[in-house]
Residue, then its C-alpha position, 0 to 999 in steps of 0.5 A: v522485553d529487553h532480553v530473554e534467557t534459556g528456557d524462555i518462550v517468546g513470539i516475534i512478528g515480522l519474519r516473513h521469510s523465516v522457516t522452521g529450523d532457521t537460526l535467529c541471532d544478532a547480525k554482529h555476533p552470527i551463530l548457526l545452530e545445527n539443522i534439524d534432520f527431517p525424514d523423507t515424506v512417505i505418502a502423497m495425495a493429488i489435489e486440484p482447485d475447483t476453479t482457475a481463479e483459486r489456483k493462485k490462492l492455492s499456490d500461495t497457501l501451500n507456500l505458507m504451509r511449507r514454511q510452517d511445516p518442513t515435513f510437508l511438500a507440494v509440487e505442481n504438475e503443469e501438464t495435469g494441473q494437479t498439485l501433489i502434496s506429500g507428508m509423514g502419514e495418512l493423518h498428516l495429509e488429513v490435517i492438511r486437507n482439513r486446513l485447506l478446506r476449513d481454515f483457508r476456505l479453499n474449494v479443492k478436489v482431493h484424490k486418493p493418497r498413494v504410497n511413495y515407493r523407492e527403487t534400487t537393484e537386487q545385486a551388484v553388476e558390472v556393465e558397459g555402455t557404448c556410443h557409436r553413432q553419427m550426429g550432425g555429420q560427426h561420428l561420436f564414440a565412447e565406451i564406459q564401464l560401471r559397477m552398480e551395487p545396492y546398499d545392504q541397509g539404511n536409507k541412502p541416496v544414490t552415490v556416484t564415484s570413480r575408480c577410472d584411470p585418468e589416462n583412459l578418461p580426461a578430467e573434463l570428460l570424467s566431470t561430464l560423465l559424473d554429472e550425467l550419472r548423478s542426474r540419472g540417479e536423481g531420476g526414476g527407476i524402471l519398475g514404476g518410475f519411483p526415485l532411486m535410493n540405496l545404490r552406489v555407482t562407480v566408474i571403473g573404466a572407459r575407452c575414448t578416441e579422437h571422436t569422443n566428446d561430452i555428448a558421446v560420454r553422456i550417451a554412453g554413461g546413460d546407456a550403461f546406467e540403464r543396463g545396470l538397472r535392468q541387469g541388476g534386477p529392479r527391486l521395489l522398496e516400500p516405506i515401513m512405519r513404526l507403530s506404538i499401540t496402547t490397548p486394554e489387555e482384553y483386546l491384545g489378541d485382536f490387535v495381534g491378529d489384525l497386525q499380522q494380516r497387515r504384514a506387520l512384525i511385532q517387536r515387543t509387548e509390555n504390560r503397563g497396569k491394565l494396559v498393554w503396549i505394543e511396538a510393531r513395524a508395518p508397511l504404510a500401504e497396509l495402514f490406510g484407515y488404521s485409526s478407524a480399525m483401531r477404534s473398532l477393535s478396542q471400542g475406542r479405548a486404544s491409542c496409536s502413534m506411527e512414524p516413518l522408520e525405514y524403506a524395506p524390500a516390498p513383496p514380489e506381488v506388490a512389485r509386480t503391480f508396478q512392472m511396466 
């Protein structure tokens, strides 16, 4: 066709490196549409090829699937040889697994899915990290004070800021310190090594001498960060899913009882003729196999959809299973 208008659906071939969310436009009249904001993955599953010969084919296939589906992630662990694939839920991973086996005819071993937890701290603390050591015949010294505090709500990454007096920490050393703290923030917590989130880190003070350099600042900053995680009290966050269930009215009581056993909170119910619509929120860890349970409760007459909602504090008994 010579042209298309708003509302038309067209197919274009030959776009080898484009992905979902890219903007296609005339190079002479560039335009960039707003990016699509996809939620973080909440569940992961390890897979590995049966043979070494299929490893390259698996890698190419996963790259293709990532371009098609921005909510799908795949990371290879070079030490174990396993590939960790992540998605939006149990059904999402099941579809991906079936595509690998059926559509791409790959022989892969599939391991049990696991929940993608997060970590933060219980309370705000002010801590000091120090560096007093000899390294390479040189004495290193630095003292860094941090304030670490959790966000009350929302799903936010670790943020790093500074309120330190420039006279106490020169700009070049401050830049090094902030880089070190951001790197620590992108690492794992101390409960189960899960990624950190909902945490604000602020540099509030420093003490330097002629023996202070980049290495000393990094060591002191890392020491303060670790102290803050421990003194603030590690908190495990679990992914919460939003459930939308439609069931015949006679099975409402069975669904309510089942949801309560899964630590779910029912937000509201609504009658829709002979059917009842239930909106609830429940931890993903309690929803494995829910599709089969739902069919059993309603003799196959109910339907359900779920989507990631937020991360919320996990119960103490769940957090204790990850304590190192």
